[in-house]
C-alpha positions as CSV (number, residue, x, y, z in Angstrom):
1,M,-25.5,212.2,157.6
2,E,-27.1,211.4,160.9
3,W,-29.2,214.2,162.5
4,F,-26.8,214.5,165.5
5,E,-24.0,215.4,163.0
6,S,-25.8,218.6,161.9
7,E,-24.4,221.8,163.2
8,K,-27.7,223.5,162.3
9,F,-29.6,221.2,164.5
10,W,-27.5,221.9,167.6
11,T,-27.5,225.7,166.9
12,Q,-31.3,225.6,166.9
13,Y,-32.0,223.0,169.6
14,A,-29.2,223.4,172.2
15,P,-30.8,226.3,173.9
16,I,-34.0,224.3,174.1
17,M,-32.4,221.1,175.5
18,F,-30.0,222.8,177.9
19,D,-32.2,225.2,179.9
20,D,-31.2,227.1,183.0
21,A,-31.9,224.1,185.3
22,R,-29.5,221.9,183.3
23,W,-26.7,224.4,183.6
24,A,-27.5,225.0,187.3
25,E,-27.1,221.3,188.1
26,A,-23.7,220.9,186.4
27,P,-21.5,221.6,189.4
28,T,-23.4,219.1,191.5
29,V,-23.2,216.4,188.8
30,A,-19.5,217.1,188.3
31,Q,-18.9,216.6,192.1
32,Y,-20.8,213.4,192.0
33,V,-18.6,212.1,189.1
34,K,-15.4,213.0,191.0
35,D,-16.7,211.3,194.2
36,L,-18.1,208.2,192.5
37,A,-14.9,207.5,190.5
38,K,-12.8,208.4,193.6
39,L,-10.7,210.8,191.5
40,S,-7.7,212.7,192.8
41,D,-6.7,216.1,191.5
42,G,-5.0,215.8,188.1
43,A,-6.8,212.5,187.3
44,K,-7.6,212.2,183.5
45,V,-11.2,212.3,182.6
46,L,-12.9,211.9,179.2
47,D,-16.3,213.5,178.6
48,A,-17.6,211.5,175.7
49,G,-20.1,213.6,173.9
50,C,-19.2,216.7,175.8
51,G,-21.4,219.1,173.8
52,L,-21.2,222.7,175.2
53,G,-18.9,221.6,178.0
54,R,-21.6,221.9,180.6
55,I,-20.0,219.1,182.7
56,S,-16.5,219.2,181.3
57,V,-15.8,222.8,182.5
58,E,-17.1,222.0,186.0
59,L,-14.9,218.8,186.2
60,A,-11.9,220.9,185.2
61,A,-12.8,223.4,187.9
62,L,-12.5,220.5,190.4
63,G,-8.9,220.1,189.5
64,L,-9.2,217.3,187.0
65,D,-7.4,216.9,183.7
66,V,-10.4,216.9,181.3
67,T,-10.7,216.0,177.7
68,G,-14.0,216.6,175.9
69,I,-14.9,215.0,172.6
70,D,-17.8,215.8,170.3
71,I,-18.7,215.6,166.7
72,I,-20.0,219.1,166.5
73,Q,-17.3,221.8,166.2
74,S,-19.6,224.7,167.2
75,E,-20.4,222.9,170.4
76,L,-16.7,222.5,171.1
77,D,-16.1,226.2,170.3
78,A,-18.7,227.1,172.9
79,A,-17.1,224.7,175.4
80,R,-13.7,226.4,174.8
81,D,-15.3,229.8,175.4
82,S,-16.8,228.6,178.7
83,A,-13.5,227.1,179.9
84,E,-11.7,230.3,179.1
85,A,-14.3,232.4,180.9
86,E,-13.9,230.2,183.9
87,G,-10.1,230.2,183.7
88,V,-9.8,226.4,183.5
89,P,-7.8,224.2,181.1
90,L,-9.8,221.9,178.8
91,T,-8.6,219.7,176.0
92,L,-11.2,219.5,173.2
93,I,-11.3,217.0,170.3
94,N,-13.5,217.0,167.3
95,H,-14.2,213.3,166.6
96,D,-16.9,210.7,166.0
97,L,-17.3,208.4,169.0
98,R,-17.9,205.6,166.6
99,T,-14.3,205.7,165.4
100,Y,-12.5,207.3,168.4
101,H,-9.8,205.2,170.0
102,A,-7.6,206.0,173.0
103,P,-6.9,202.7,174.7
104,N,-6.2,202.9,178.5
105,Q,-5.8,206.6,178.5
106,F,-8.3,207.8,181.2
107,D,-8.9,207.3,184.9
108,C,-12.6,208.0,184.2
109,T,-14.9,208.3,181.2
110,I,-18.4,209.7,181.3
111,N,-21.4,209.8,178.9
112,L,-24.2,211.7,180.6
113,Y,-27.6,213.3,180.0
114,T,-28.9,210.7,177.6
115,S,-26.2,211.2,175.0
116,F,-26.3,207.5,173.9
117,G,-28.6,205.4,171.7
118,Y,-29.1,207.5,168.6
119,C,-27.2,205.7,165.9
120,D,-29.0,204.0,163.1
121,T,-27.9,200.5,164.1
122,L,-27.4,198.6,167.3
123,E,-23.9,197.7,166.2
124,E,-22.9,201.4,166.0
125,D,-24.2,202.1,169.5
126,M,-22.2,199.1,170.8
127,Q,-19.1,200.3,169.0
128,I,-19.4,203.6,170.8
129,L,-19.8,201.8,174.1
130,R,-16.8,199.6,173.3
131,N,-14.6,202.5,172.3
132,I,-15.4,204.4,175.5
133,A,-14.8,201.2,177.6
134,E,-11.4,200.7,176.0
135,S,-10.3,204.2,176.8
136,V,-10.5,203.5,180.6
137,K,-7.4,202.5,182.4
138,T,-7.2,199.3,184.6
139,G,-8.8,200.3,187.9
140,G,-10.6,203.2,186.2
141,T,-14.4,204.0,186.1
142,F,-17.0,204.6,183.4
143,I,-20.2,206.4,184.3
144,L,-23.1,206.2,181.9
145,E,-26.4,208.2,182.6
146,C,-29.3,208.1,180.2
147,T,-32.9,207.2,179.7
148,S,-33.4,203.5,179.8
149,R,-36.3,201.3,178.6
150,E,-37.5,201.1,182.2
151,T,-37.4,204.8,182.9
152,A,-38.9,205.6,179.6
153,I,-41.9,203.4,180.5
154,M,-42.1,204.8,184.1
155,Y,-42.1,208.5,182.9
156,W,-44.0,208.0,179.7
157,T,-45.9,211.0,178.4
158,P,-47.5,211.6,175.0
159,G,-46.0,215.1,174.8
160,E,-45.9,218.5,176.4
161,E,-45.8,222.2,175.7
162,F,-43.5,224.8,177.2
163,E,-41.9,228.1,176.5
164,R,-38.1,228.4,176.3
165,A,-35.4,230.4,174.5
166,G,-37.9,232.6,172.6
167,Y,-40.0,229.7,171.3
168,K,-43.2,227.8,172.1
169,V,-42.0,224.2,172.1
170,V,-44.4,221.4,171.4
171,T,-43.2,217.8,171.9
172,H,-44.8,214.6,170.8
173,F,-43.6,211.1,171.7
174,E,-44.3,207.6,170.2
175,V,-43.1,204.2,171.2
176,V,-41.1,202.3,168.5
177,G,-41.6,198.6,168.3
178,A,-41.9,196.7,171.5
179,W,-40.4,199.6,173.5
180,E,-37.3,199.2,171.4
181,G,-37.1,203.0,170.8
182,L,-38.7,206.3,171.6
183,K,-39.6,208.6,168.7
184,S,-39.5,212.2,169.6
185,Q,-40.8,215.2,167.6
186,W,-39.9,218.7,168.7
187,T,-41.7,221.6,167.0
188,L,-40.6,225.2,167.6
189,Y,-43.0,228.1,167.1
190,P,-42.0,231.8,167.4
191,L,-43.1,232.7,170.9
192,V,-44.4,236.2,170.2
193,I,-46.5,234.9,167.3
194,A,-47.7,231.9,169.3
195,N,-49.1,234.2,172.0
196,E,-51.1,236.1,169.5
197,A,-52.6,233.3,167.4
198,K,-53.9,229.8,167.7
199,Q,-51.2,227.2,167.3
200,S,-53.1,225.4,164.5
201,K,-52.6,228.5,162.3
202,L,-48.9,228.8,163.0
203,Q,-46.1,227.7,160.8
204,P,-43.3,226.1,162.8
205,V,-39.8,227.5,162.6
206,V,-38.3,224.1,163.1
207,D,-39.8,220.6,163.2
208,H,-37.4,217.8,164.0
209,C,-38.0,214.1,164.7
210,F,-35.5,211.6,166.0
211,V,-35.5,208.1,167.6
212,Q,-33.5,207.0,170.7
213,R,-32.9,203.3,171.0
214,L,-34.1,202.2,174.5
215,Y,-31.9,199.7,176.3
216,P,-32.8,197.8,179.4
217,A,-30.3,198.7,182.2
218,S,-29.4,195.0,182.6
219,F,-28.3,194.8,179.0
220,L,-26.0,197.8,179.3
221,R,-24.6,196.5,182.6
222,D,-23.8,193.1,181.0
223,K,-22.2,194.8,178.0
224,L,-19.8,196.7,180.2
225,I,-18.7,193.3,181.6
226,E,-18.3,191.9,178.1
227,F,-16.3,195.0,177.1
228,G,-13.7,194.5,179.9
229,F,-15.0,195.9,183.2
230,S,-14.5,193.7,186.3
231,K,-17.8,194.9,187.7
232,A,-20.8,197.0,186.7
233,E,-23.7,198.2,188.8
234,V,-26.9,200.0,188.0
235,Y,-28.4,202.8,190.1
236,G,-31.4,205.1,190.0
237,D,-29.4,208.3,190.4
238,Y,-26.0,209.7,191.1
239,D,-26.5,209.3,194.8
240,L,-26.4,205.5,194.3
241,S,-30.1,205.1,195.2
242,P,-31.7,201.8,194.0
243,Y,-32.6,201.3,190.4
244,N,-36.3,200.5,191.1
245,E,-39.7,202.0,190.6
246,H,-38.5,205.2,192.2
247,A,-35.5,205.7,190.0
248,R,-35.1,209.2,188.6
249,T,-32.8,208.1,185.8
250,M,-30.4,205.2,185.0
251,V,-26.8,205.4,186.1
252,V,-24.5,202.5,185.1
253,I,-21.1,202.5,186.8
254,G,-18.4,200.2,185.5
255,V,-15.0,199.6,187.2
256,K,-12.1,197.9,185.4
């Protein structure tokens, strides 16, 4: 089983990865998606790798017909609770993106917040990309946002320490191969104990390591063309700023 298929991992790490700032930005990101894809009310949107429904719920609140898909049922349960709390309809599917097929079903598909590049093989990653691409209707849009090889290099750091969700979090990063991947180690220490003792004497509650495959933006852009999009462009943020040395992230937009 891959690490991202573990319910236990997401129960432990979701509060760390999705802090208050990530939740606060969700309405703005959702509005960007609706505007970039030129979506009318009722348009069908697939959030591929929807997780806790952070973006899905906000898209539904904008009047869109949203389907969220994720491999982790507990994440989908949380997304359903959020949708019910906000009073918006949301279709949720428990499925593996490597085998999910819904040809020509959606006006827009999205895969956001670096939810791509974690499979054991390049072929599996490309199958996910192909499946998402096939789900887009003719004239529809696919928006992919994630850390690229270039942005990983630009914002490289060996690690950091911060406090969140009751833990002292210590991260350590290493380059894999010729910048082919980024190995990340996230270690969680009980915050109360961490404040009272030296870290070297602490036993971590959780210590998790994973690798994200780093793709050049041009590679992903060209793959979208190969997988059936009539055009694909790369930007440095949702505001369509240039993908250059000032890029905050990588946003690839494909149109069929």
